Every structure is written in C-alpha cells, then in structure tokens.
OpenMM code with the backbone's topology and positions (N, CA, C; nanometers):
from openmm import Vec3, app, unit

residues = "MET LYS HIS ILE GLN THR LEU ALA ILE VAL ALA ALA LEU LEU VAL LEU ALA SER CYS GLN PRO GLY PRO ASP PRO ASP SER PRO GLU TYR ALA VAL ARG THR TRP GLN ARG LEU VAL ASP GLU ASN HIS PHE ALA GLU ALA LYS GLN TRP GLY THR PRO THR THR GLN ARG TRP LEU ASP LEU MET SER GLU LEU ILE GLY GLU GLY ASP THR THR SER VAL THR GLN THR VAL PHE GLU LYS LEU ASP CYS THR VAL ALA ASP SER THR ALA TRP CYS VAL TYR GLN VAL ARG GLU GLU GLY GLU LEU ILE GLN ASP THR PHE TRP LEU VAL ARG HIS ASP GLY ARG TRP LEU VAL ASP LEU LYS GLU GLU ALA LEU ASP MET SER ASP GLN TRP MET GLU GLU ILE PHE PRO PRO TYR PRO PRO ALA LEU PRO ASP THR THR ARG GLN".split()
positions = [
    Vec3(13.5743, 12.4153, 9.1137),
    Vec3(13.6118, 12.2783, 9.0852),
    Vec3(13.5703, 12.1848, 9.1989),
    Vec3(13.5849, 12.2356, 9.3248),
    Vec3(13.5471, 12.1529, 9.4390),
    Vec3(13.3975, 12.1225, 9.4361),
    Vec3(13.3192, 12.2188, 9.3903),
    Vec3(13.1743, 12.1986, 9.3845),
    Vec3(13.1387, 12.0876, 9.2859),
    Vec3(13.2093, 12.0827, 9.1758),
    Vec3(13.1835, 11.9786, 9.0761),
    Vec3(13.2192, 11.8415, 9.1330),
    Vec3(13.3320, 11.8338, 9.2047),
    Vec3(13.3709, 11.7062, 9.2659),
    Vec3(13.2682, 11.6643, 9.3711),
    Vec3(13.2237, 11.7588, 9.4518),
    Vec3(13.1243, 11.7288, 9.5550),
    Vec3(12.9948, 11.6807, 9.4910),
    Vec3(12.9508, 11.7487, 9.3873),
    Vec3(12.8292, 11.7068, 9.3172),
    Vec3(12.8457, 11.5685, 9.2563),
    Vec3(12.9621, 11.5401, 9.2012),
    Vec3(12.9870, 11.4087, 9.1417),
    Vec3(12.9832, 11.2998, 9.2478),
    Vec3(13.0396, 11.3270, 9.3647),
    Vec3(13.0389, 11.2282, 9.4737),
    Vec3(12.8963, 11.2055, 9.5228),
    Vec3(12.8214, 11.3138, 9.5418),
    Vec3(12.6822, 11.3014, 9.5867),
    Vec3(12.6004, 11.2238, 9.4840),
    Vec3(12.6182, 11.2536, 9.3566),
    Vec3(12.5455, 11.1819, 9.2513),
    Vec3(12.5806, 11.0339, 9.2519),
    Vec3(12.7079, 11.0022, 9.2690),
    Vec3(12.7499, 10.8617, 9.2725),
    Vec3(12.6888, 10.7900, 9.3917),
    Vec3(12.6852, 10.8561, 9.5074),
    Vec3(12.6244, 10.7949, 9.6257),
    Vec3(12.4750, 10.7720, 9.6057),
    Vec3(12.4078, 10.8669, 9.5434),
    Vec3(12.2648, 10.8498, 9.5161),
    Vec3(12.2396, 10.7330, 9.4219),
    Vec3(12.3229, 10.7190, 9.3212),
    Vec3(12.3091, 10.6073, 9.2274),
    Vec3(12.3304, 10.4757, 9.3002),
    Vec3(12.4328, 10.4684, 9.3841),
    Vec3(12.4589, 10.3452, 9.4592),
    Vec3(12.3438, 10.3136, 9.5544),
    Vec3(12.2917, 10.4152, 9.6216),
    Vec3(12.1816, 10.3929, 9.7150),
    Vec3(12.0573, 10.3439, 9.6427),
    Vec3(12.0330, 10.3937, 9.5228),
    Vec3(11.9138, 10.3515, 9.4491),
    Vec3(11.9284, 10.2105, 9.3940),
    Vec3(12.0474, 10.1574, 9.3914),
    Vec3(12.0707, 10.0230, 9.3393),
    Vec3(12.0575, 9.9156, 9.4464),
    Vec3(12.0220, 9.9548, 9.5692),
    Vec3(12.0061, 9.8561, 9.6748),
    Vec3(11.8938, 9.7603, 9.6358),
    Vec3(11.9195, 9.6316, 9.6435),
    Vec3(11.8158, 9.5371, 9.6027),
    Vec3(11.6988, 9.5380, 9.7002),
    Vec3(11.5786, 9.5217, 9.6463),
    Vec3(11.4601, 9.5084, 9.7291),
    Vec3(11.4488, 9.3639, 9.7749),
    Vec3(11.3369, 9.3291, 9.8362),
    Vec3(11.3207, 9.1907, 9.8803),
    Vec3(11.3169, 9.0946, 9.7616),
    Vec3(11.3667, 8.9758, 9.7842),
    Vec3(11.3649, 8.8690, 9.6841),
    Vec3(11.2195, 8.8416, 9.6458),
    Vec3(11.1849, 8.8425, 9.5158),
    Vec3(11.0460, 8.8187, 9.4738),
    Vec3(10.9910, 8.6829, 9.5175),
    Vec3(11.0781, 8.5938, 9.5612),
    Vec3(11.0342, 8.4621, 9.6071),
    Vec3(11.0356, 8.4540, 9.7599),
    Vec3(11.0283, 8.5685, 9.8266),
    Vec3(11.0381, 8.5697, 9.9727),
    Vec3(10.9042, 8.6050, 10.0368),
    Vec3(10.8846, 8.5637, 10.1619),
    Vec3(10.7637, 8.6048, 10.2340),
    Vec3(10.7537, 8.7573, 10.2458),
    Vec3(10.8670, 8.8241, 10.2650),
    Vec3(10.8660, 8.9703, 10.2765),
    Vec3(10.8084, 9.0346, 10.1505),
    Vec3(10.8480, 8.9845, 10.0359),
    Vec3(10.7968, 9.0375, 9.9091),
    Vec3(10.6456, 9.0156, 9.9004),
    Vec3(10.5999, 8.8964, 9.9399),
    Vec3(10.4563, 8.8659, 9.9360),
    Vec3(10.3787, 8.9598, 10.0277),
    Vec3(10.4294, 8.9824, 10.1492),
    Vec3(10.3614, 9.0711, 10.2440),
    Vec3(10.3562, 9.2135, 10.1897),
    Vec3(10.4694, 9.2632, 10.1423),
    Vec3(10.4740, 9.4011, 10.0925),
    Vec3(10.3821, 9.4193, 9.9709),
    Vec3(10.3815, 9.3205, 9.8821),
    Vec3(10.2959, 9.3292, 9.7629),
    Vec3(10.1492, 9.3245, 9.8022),
    Vec3(10.1133, 9.2281, 9.8875),
    Vec3(9.9748, 9.2137, 9.9330),
    Vec3(9.9279, 9.3419, 10.0025),
    Vec3(10.0102, 9.3953, 10.0922),
    Vec3(9.9707, 9.5147, 10.1670),
    Vec3(9.9550, 9.6353, 10.0752),
    Vec3(10.0440, 9.6498, 9.9775),
    Vec3(10.0330, 9.7616, 9.8824),
    Vec3(9.9014, 9.7530, 9.8052),
    Vec3(9.8663, 9.6320, 9.7603),
    Vec3(9.7419, 9.6142, 9.6853),
    Vec3(9.6200, 9.6427, 9.7724),
    Vec3(9.6240, 9.6003, 9.8983),
    Vec3(9.5139, 9.6282, 9.9907),
    Vec3(9.5053, 9.7788, 10.0164),
    Vec3(9.6205, 9.8419, 10.0402),
    Vec3(9.6214, 9.9868, 10.0634),
    Vec3(9.5582, 10.0622, 9.9471),
    Vec3(9.5816, 10.0137, 9.8252),
    Vec3(9.5290, 10.0791, 9.7048),
    Vec3(9.3881, 10.0312, 9.6695),
    Vec3(9.3297, 9.9455, 9.7546),
    Vec3(9.1952, 9.8903, 9.7345),
    Vec3(9.1842, 9.8063, 9.6078),
    Vec3(9.2920, 9.7411, 9.5701),
    Vec3(9.2913, 9.6479, 9.4571),
    Vec3(9.2740, 9.5061, 9.5137),
    Vec3(9.1551, 9.4823, 9.5695),
    Vec3(9.1300, 9.3587, 9.6420),
    Vec3(9.1315, 9.2358, 9.5519),
    Vec3(9.0795, 9.2477, 9.4309),
    Vec3(9.0781, 9.1331, 9.3390),
    Vec3(9.2209, 9.0890, 9.3074),
    Vec3(9.3087, 9.1832, 9.2839),
    Vec3(9.4484, 9.1488, 9.2551),
    Vec3(9.5186, 9.0959, 9.3798),
    Vec3(9.4850, 9.1510, 9.4960),
    Vec3(9.5454, 9.1056, 9.6217),
    Vec3(9.5085, 8.9604, 9.6512),
    Vec3(9.3924, 8.9161, 9.6011),
    Vec3(9.3500, 8.7775, 9.6252),
    Vec3(9.4505, 8.6770, 9.5703),
    Vec3(9.5267, 8.7156, 9.4677),
    Vec3(9.6283, 8.6261, 9.4120),
    Vec3(9.7404, 8.6004, 9.5119),
    Vec3(9.7504, 8.6839, 9.6155),
    Vec3(9.8562, 8.6731, 9.7152),
    Vec3(9.8028, 8.6200, 9.8479),
    Vec3(9.6821, 8.5597, 9.8461),
    Vec3(9.6221, 8.5147, 9.9709),
    Vec3(9.5638, 8.3755, 9.9631),
    Vec3(9.5501, 8.3149, 10.0805),
    Vec3(9.4852, 8.1846, 10.0943),
    Vec3(9.3337, 8.2051, 10.0845),
    Vec3(9.2552, 8.0971, 10.0796),
    Vec3(9.1091, 8.1128, 10.0731),
    Vec3(9.0509, 8.1979, 10.1864),
    Vec3(9.1003, 8.1823, 10.3086),
    Vec3(9.0504, 8.2649, 10.4186),
    Vec3(9.0812, 8.4120, 10.3936),
    Vec3(9.2011, 8.4392, 10.3480),
    Vec3(9.2410, 8.5763, 10.3163),
    Vec3(9.1560, 8.6306, 10.2022),
    Vec3(9.1260, 8.5481, 10.1050),
    Vec3(9.0428, 8.5903, 9.9924),
    Vec3(8.9020, 8.6275, 10.0389),
    Vec3(8.8479, 8.5536, 10.1364),
    Vec3(8.7150, 8.5878, 10.1900),
    Vec3(8.7194, 8.7245, 10.2596),
    Vec3(8.8268, 8.7500, 10.3333),
    Vec3(8.8427, 8.8792, 10.3995),
    Vec3(8.8497, 8.9907, 10.2950),
    Vec3(8.9223, 8.9661, 10.1868),
    Vec3(8.9339, 9.0655, 10.0795),
    Vec3(8.7986, 9.0907, 10.0136),
    Vec3(8.7182, 8.9859, 9.9969),
    Vec3(8.5824, 9.0036, 9.9431),
    Vec3(8.5004, 9.0952, 10.0339),
    Vec3(8.5125, 9.0737, 10.1641),
    Vec3(8.4414, 9.1561, 10.2614),
    Vec3(8.4867, 9.3021, 10.2518),
    Vec3(8.6167, 9.3234, 10.2415),
    Vec3(8.6697, 9.4599, 10.2293),
    Vec3(8.6251, 9.5248, 10.0985),
    Vec3(8.6197, 9.4460, 9.9923),
    Vec3(8.5757, 9.4981, 9.8630),
    Vec3(8.4304, 9.5444, 9.8704),
    Vec3(8.3459, 9.4672, 9.9399),
    Vec3(8.2058, 9.5061, 9.9567),
    Vec3(8.1945, 9.6321, 10.0418),
    Vec3(8.2755, 9.6404, 10.1447),
    Vec3(8.2678, 9.7516, 10.2385),
    Vec3(8.3254, 9.8801, 10.1802),
    Vec3(8.4420, 9.8712, 10.1163),
    Vec3(8.5133, 9.9899, 10.0690),
    Vec3(8.4904, 10.0145, 9.9209),
    Vec3(8.4919, 9.9085, 9.8427),
    Vec3(8.4780, 9.9218, 9.6979),
    Vec3(8.6097, 9.8952, 9.6282),
    Vec3(8.6057, 9.8133, 9.5265),
    Vec3(8.7249, 9.7773, 9.4492),
    Vec3(8.7812, 9.9007, 9.3808),
    Vec3(8.9082, 9.9281, 9.4051),
    Vec3(8.9760, 10.0375, 9.3374),
    Vec3(8.9330, 10.1769, 9.3801),
    Vec3(8.8555, 10.1882, 9.4882),
    Vec3(8.8105, 10.3189, 9.5369),
    Vec3(8.9326, 10.4041, 9.5720),
    Vec3(8.9484, 10.5149, 9.5027),
    Vec3(9.0671, 10.5980, 9.5247),
    Vec3(9.0467, 10.7040, 9.6324),
    Vec3(8.9262, 10.7135, 9.6879),
    Vec3(8.9025, 10.8142, 9.7916),
    Vec3(8.9524, 10.7685, 9.9281),
    Vec3(8.9779, 10.6397, 9.9444),
    Vec3(9.0227, 10.5902, 10.0747),
    Vec3(9.1519, 10.5091, 10.0635),
    Vec3(9.2417, 10.5525, 9.9775),
    Vec3(9.3698, 10.4844, 9.9604),
    Vec3(9.4601, 10.5200, 10.0780),
    Vec3(9.5295, 10.4202, 10.1305),
    Vec3(9.6248, 10.4421, 10.2389),
    Vec3(9.7631, 10.3986, 10.1924),
    Vec3(9.8616, 10.4259, 10.2742),
    Vec3(9.9962, 10.3788, 10.2442),
    Vec3(10.0577, 10.3292, 10.3740),
    Vec3(10.0684, 10.1986, 10.3860),
    Vec3(10.1287, 10.1387, 10.5037),
    Vec3(10.2799, 10.1483, 10.4920),
    Vec3(10.3423, 10.2004, 10.5963),
    Vec3(10.4882, 10.2076, 10.6015),
    Vec3(10.5333, 10.1152, 10.7138),
    Vec3(10.6011, 10.0085, 10.6762),
    Vec3(10.6520, 9.9151, 10.7758),
    Vec3(10.7778, 9.9738, 10.8381),
    Vec3(10.7730, 9.9993, 10.9683),
    Vec3(10.8935, 10.0448, 11.0367),
    Vec3(10.9847, 9.9260, 11.0640),
    Vec3(10.9248, 9.8083, 11.0697),
    Vec3(11.0001, 9.6846, 11.0902),
    Vec3(10.9234, 9.5736, 11.0200),
    Vec3(10.9947, 9.4848, 10.9540),
    Vec3(10.9336, 9.3676, 10.8915),
    Vec3(11.0386, 9.2573, 10.8890),
    Vec3(11.0278, 9.1641, 10.9828),
    Vec3(11.1229, 9.0540, 10.9950),
    Vec3(11.0493, 8.9222, 10.9751),
    Vec3(11.0914, 8.8468, 10.8740),
    Vec3(11.0242, 8.7216, 10.8399),
    Vec3(11.1105, 8.6017, 10.8786),
    Vec3(11.0428, 8.4973, 10.9250),
    Vec3(11.1068, 8.3709, 10.9596),
    Vec3(11.0373, 8.2607, 10.8816),
    Vec3(11.1164, 8.1727, 10.8209),
    Vec3(11.0630, 8.0635, 10.7390),
    Vec3(11.0887, 7.9310, 10.8092),
    Vec3(10.9863, 7.8462, 10.8120),
    Vec3(10.9980, 7.7097, 10.8632),
    Vec3(10.9246, 7.6188, 10.7653),
    Vec3(11.0006, 7.5544, 10.6784),
    Vec3(10.9450, 7.4680, 10.5738),
    Vec3(10.8496, 7.5473, 10.4844),
    Vec3(10.7213, 7.5086, 10.4845),
    Vec3(10.6257, 7.5736, 10.3940),
    Vec3(10.5394, 7.6780, 10.4650),
    Vec3(10.5823, 7.7208, 10.5828),
    Vec3(10.5124, 7.8286, 10.6527),
    Vec3(10.6127, 7.9388, 10.6867),
    Vec3(10.5610, 8.0566, 10.7085),
    Vec3(10.6449, 8.1694, 10.7483),
    Vec3(10.5606, 8.2642, 10.8316),
    Vec3(10.6277, 8.3429, 10.9114),
    Vec3(10.5610, 8.4485, 10.9843),
    Vec3(10.6487, 8.5718, 10.9776),
    Vec3(10.5836, 8.6845, 10.9616),
    Vec3(10.6536, 8.8121, 10.9483),
    Vec3(10.6035, 8.9055, 11.0579),
    Vec3(10.6901, 8.9337, 11.1529),
    Vec3(10.6584, 9.0283, 11.2592),
    Vec3(10.6827, 9.1676, 11.2030),
    Vec3(10.5838, 9.2534, 11.2200),
    Vec3(10.5970, 9.3878, 11.1645),
    Vec3(10.5551, 9.4926, 11.2657),
    Vec3(10.6029, 9.6140, 11.2411),
    Vec3(10.5621, 9.7295, 11.3194),
    Vec3(10.5211, 9.8400, 11.2231),
    Vec3(10.4082, 9.9026, 11.2536),
    Vec3(10.3613, 10.0192, 11.1791),
    Vec3(10.3195, 10.1250, 11.2808),
    Vec3(10.3202, 10.2474, 11.2386),
    Vec3(10.2778, 10.3564, 11.3261),
    Vec3(10.1385, 10.4006, 11.2817),
    Vec3(10.0439, 10.3964, 11.3763),
    Vec3(9.9070, 10.4402, 11.3493),
    Vec3(9.8700, 10.5468, 11.4507),
    Vec3(9.8369, 10.6646, 11.4001),
    Vec3(9.7987, 10.7774, 11.4853),
    Vec3(9.9020, 10.7998, 11.5950),
    Vec3(10.0296, 10.7917, 11.5582),
    Vec3(10.1388, 10.8169, 11.6512),
    Vec3(10.1770, 10.6996, 11.7396),
    Vec3(10.0988, 10.5933, 11.7369),
    Vec3(10.1260, 10.4772, 11.8221),
    Vec3(10.1922, 10.3671, 11.7400),
    Vec3(10.2963, 10.3061, 11.7965),
    Vec3(10.3654, 10.1971, 11.7294),
    Vec3(10.2896, 10.0672, 11.7557),
    Vec3(10.2423, 10.0046, 11.6491),
    Vec3(10.1641, 9.8814, 11.6575),
    Vec3(10.2506, 9.7669, 11.6060),
    Vec3(10.2514, 9.6556, 11.6783),
    Vec3(10.3240, 9.5368, 11.6323),
    Vec3(10.2249, 9.4226, 11.6144),
    Vec3(10.2399, 9.3500, 11.5060),
    Vec3(10.1538, 9.2355, 11.4781),
    Vec3(10.2317, 9.1383, 11.3908),
    Vec3(10.1637, 9.0336, 11.3470),
    Vec3(10.2298, 8.9287, 11.2694),
    Vec3(10.1453, 8.8896, 11.1496),
    Vec3(10.2098, 8.8767, 11.0346),
    Vec3(10.1495, 8.8152, 10.9169),
    Vec3(10.1909, 8.6690, 10.9166),
    Vec3(10.0982, 8.5809, 10.8845),
    Vec3(10.1281, 8.4388, 10.8665),
    Vec3(10.1198, 8.4089, 10.7180),
    Vec3(10.2089, 8.3254, 10.6698),
    Vec3(10.2110, 8.2903, 10.5281),
    Vec3(10.2280, 8.1405, 10.5126),
    Vec3(10.1774, 8.0892, 10.4016),
    Vec3(10.1997, 7.9490, 10.3645),
    Vec3(10.2519, 7.9469, 10.2216),
    Vec3(10.3315, 7.8465, 10.1935),
    Vec3(10.3851, 7.8309, 10.0582),
    Vec3(10.2951, 7.7321, 9.9849),
    Vec3(10.2404, 7.7767, 9.8724),
    Vec3(10.1494, 7.6935, 9.7943),
    Vec3(10.1881, 7.7062, 9.6473),
    Vec3(10.2123, 7.5940, 9.5825),
    Vec3(10.2534, 7.5925, 9.4412),
    Vec3(10.3731, 7.6847, 9.4157),
    Vec3(10.4677, 7.6840, 9.5097),
    Vec3(10.5904, 7.7607, 9.4925),
    Vec3(10.5793, 7.9090, 9.5227),
    Vec3(10.4637, 7.9544, 9.5726),
    Vec3(10.4436, 8.0971, 9.6024),
    Vec3(10.4065, 8.1151, 9.7484),
    Vec3(10.4511, 8.2251, 9.8063),
    Vec3(10.4120, 8.2602, 9.9421),
    Vec3(10.2786, 8.3336, 9.9382),
    Vec3(10.1841, 8.2887, 10.0225),
    Vec3(10.0509, 8.3488, 10.0294),
    Vec3(10.0228, 8.3971, 10.1711),
    Vec3(9.9669, 8.5160, 10.1832),
    Vec3(9.9266, 8.5687, 10.3133),
    Vec3(9.8097, 8.4850, 10.3630),
    Vec3(9.8188, 8.4405, 10.4883),
    Vec3(9.7190, 8.3499, 10.5453),
    Vec3(9.6551, 8.4130, 10.6688),
    Vec3(9.5535, 8.4982, 10.6456),
    Vec3(9.4806, 8.5546, 10.7588),
    Vec3(9.4040, 8.4431, 10.8283),
    Vec3(9.3968, 8.4511, 10.9576),
    Vec3(9.3267, 8.3493, 11.0356),
    Vec3(9.1774, 8.3817, 11.0410),
    Vec3(9.0976, 8.2816, 11.0725),
    Vec3(8.9517, 8.2990, 11.0808),
    Vec3(8.9143, 8.4131, 11.1753),
    Vec3(8.9963, 8.4350, 11.2796),
    Vec3(8.9663, 8.5418, 11.3747),
    Vec3(8.9599, 8.6772, 11.3043),
    Vec3(9.0384, 8.6939, 11.1987),
    Vec3(9.0361, 8.8203, 11.1242),
    Vec3(8.8989, 8.8421, 11.0621),
    Vec3(8.8370, 8.7348, 11.0137),
    Vec3(8.7019, 8.7468, 10.9573),
    Vec3(8.6024, 8.7805, 11.0669),
    Vec3(8.6156, 8.7162, 11.1826),
    Vec3(8.5259, 8.7442, 11.2939),
    Vec3(8.5393, 8.8893, 11.3386),
    Vec3(8.6632, 8.9377, 11.3467),
    Vec3(8.6855, 9.0761, 11.3878),
    Vec3(8.6282, 9.1724, 11.2847),
    Vec3(8.6367, 9.1374, 11.1565),
    Vec3(8.5805, 9.2235, 11.0521),
    Vec3(8.4298, 9.2327, 11.0669),
    Vec3(8.3647, 9.1210, 11.1007),
    Vec3(8.2203, 9.1223, 11.1225),
    Vec3(8.1846, 9.2132, 11.2398),
    Vec3(8.2600, 9.2022, 11.3501),
    Vec3(8.2335, 9.2864, 11.4666),
    Vec3(8.2541, 9.4335, 11.4320),
    Vec3(8.3601, 9.4611, 11.3566),
    Vec3(8.3912, 9.5984, 11.3166),
    Vec3(8.2778, 9.6549, 11.2324),
    Vec3(8.2246, 9.5753, 11.1392),
    Vec3(8.1151, 9.6215, 11.0538),
    Vec3(7.9904, 9.6490, 11.1364),
    Vec3(7.9624, 9.5643, 11.2373),
    Vec3(7.8450, 9.5858, 11.3207),
    Vec3(7.8582, 9.7138, 11.4023),
    Vec3(7.9819, 9.7476, 11.4425),
    Vec3(8.0023, 9.8721, 11.5162),
    Vec3(7.9802, 9.9928, 11.4258),
    Vec3(8.0236, 9.9828, 11.3016),
    Vec3(8.0093, 10.0942, 11.2082),
    Vec3(7.8663, 10.1043, 11.1571),
    Vec3(7.8073, 9.9902, 11.1258),
    Vec3(7.6720, 9.9852, 11.0706),
    Vec3(7.5826, 9.9076, 11.1668),
    Vec3(7.5308, 9.9738, 11.2710),
    Vec3(7.4462, 9.9020, 11.3664),
    Vec3(7.3190, 9.8524, 11.2989),
    Vec3(7.2565, 9.7502, 11.3561),
    Vec3(7.1334, 9.6975, 11.2969),
    Vec3(7.0271, 9.8075, 11.2871),
    Vec3(6.9480, 9.7995, 11.1816),
    Vec3(6.8425, 9.8980, 11.1623),
    Vec3(6.7089, 9.8275, 11.1624),
    Vec3(6.6076, 9.8755, 11.2227),
    Vec3(6.6057, 9.9950, 11.3055),
    Vec3(6.6728, 9.9677, 11.4398),
    Vec3(6.7239, 10.0719, 11.5027),
    Vec3(6.7885, 10.0515, 11.6321),
    Vec3(6.6866, 10.0056, 11.7351),
    Vec3(6.7332, 9.9315, 11.8309),
    Vec3(6.6452, 9.8829, 11.9367),
    Vec3(6.5912, 10.0021, 12.0155),
    Vec3(6.4619, 9.9997, 12.0402),
    Vec3(6.3986, 10.1072, 12.1163),
    Vec3(6.3998, 10.0710, 12.2637),
    Vec3(6.4107, 10.1703, 12.3493),
    Vec3(6.4083, 10.1401, 12.4926),
    Vec3(6.2710, 10.0880, 12.5328),
    Vec3(6.2699, 10.0000, 12.6295),
    Vec3(6.1457, 9.9418, 12.6796),
    Vec3(6.0785, 10.0442, 12.7707),
    Vec3(5.9687, 10.1024, 12.7228),
    Vec3(5.8979, 10.2053, 12.8005),
    Vec3(5.7758, 10.1489, 12.8712),
    Vec3(5.7534, 10.0180, 12.8597),
    Vec3(5.6357, 9.9587, 12.9227),
    Vec3(5.6585, 9.9349, 13.0705),
    Vec3(5.7814, 9.9321, 13.1143),
    Vec3(5.8110, 9.9090, 13.2561),
    Vec3(5.8205, 10.0430, 13.3281),
    Vec3(5.7557, 10.0550, 13.4355),
    Vec3(5.7618, 10.1785, 13.5143),
    Vec3(5.7855, 10.1474, 13.6568),
] * unit.nanometer
topology = app.Topology()
chain = topology.addChain("A")
for resn in residues:
    res = topology.addResidue(resn, chain)
    for name in ("N", "CA", "C"):
        topology.addAtom(name, app.Element.getBySymbol(name[0]), res)
C-alpha cells in the first residue's frame, strides 16, 4: 500500500512539474529561444521571421554556408542562463551556454517591431561571419611564396 501512495505522490509531482509555464510568447526570452531553436535546426528561412534585416542577412549567409534544413549539422543550444531586460521597444538578453566545457557569456539584442520581439544581430556579426568564412575557405589558389628573392 505504501508503494502505491509513493507512486501516486511521485506521479502528482511530475504532473505539477510539467505544468510549469514556459516563457510568455510575447516576451524577448520567447523570441530568443524560438530564434535559437530554429537556427540550431538550420531552419534559417523560418528564423528570419524572428529577426531584423541585419539578422536576416546573417541567416542568409548561414543558409548558403550550411544549407537550409540540413539535418547533418543540427545542434541544440542549452541556455544555462537567460536573463532579459526590457527598456521601451528594445531589450537585451544576457545568456550563458557551455561550449566544449567552457562557459560562454554573451548578449542578444532585440527590438520590438509591429508588436513582436525580433533578434537584432549587429553589423559586427556579419563582419565576423565573413572573417570566419575566409578562415574556413581560404582564397583559391593559395598565395605562393616569393621564390624570386634570394
């Protein structure tokens, strides 16, 4: 009989825990989590609905580099921390993720447009993506050493 009571209590606790509300669909946190999930799954076209024009350009670049919907390189970002602050029509979300055992902290910037929160990557993100691509795909043909000087 005690086992049945224990199982009933555990089941009730599991039901209560599963009923915890997620982020408000009208919140910056919801926008960040949705955008990141879509990017992780390489659904860049759908993620563009959650981004500003600059963010959309970055997503276009990622789509060209990785491929829309490519399932061979799907990731899953786990936010160890995600704290958002709202100031009028802008917001910033400080987050922490663990990459290769290292805790990384960064910030998402968002703007409110037509009643929706949009991820707003800065131009520097595009510049960094260009540098990253050049490191991965160096210019071809590679520069040859100057052998005329002796």
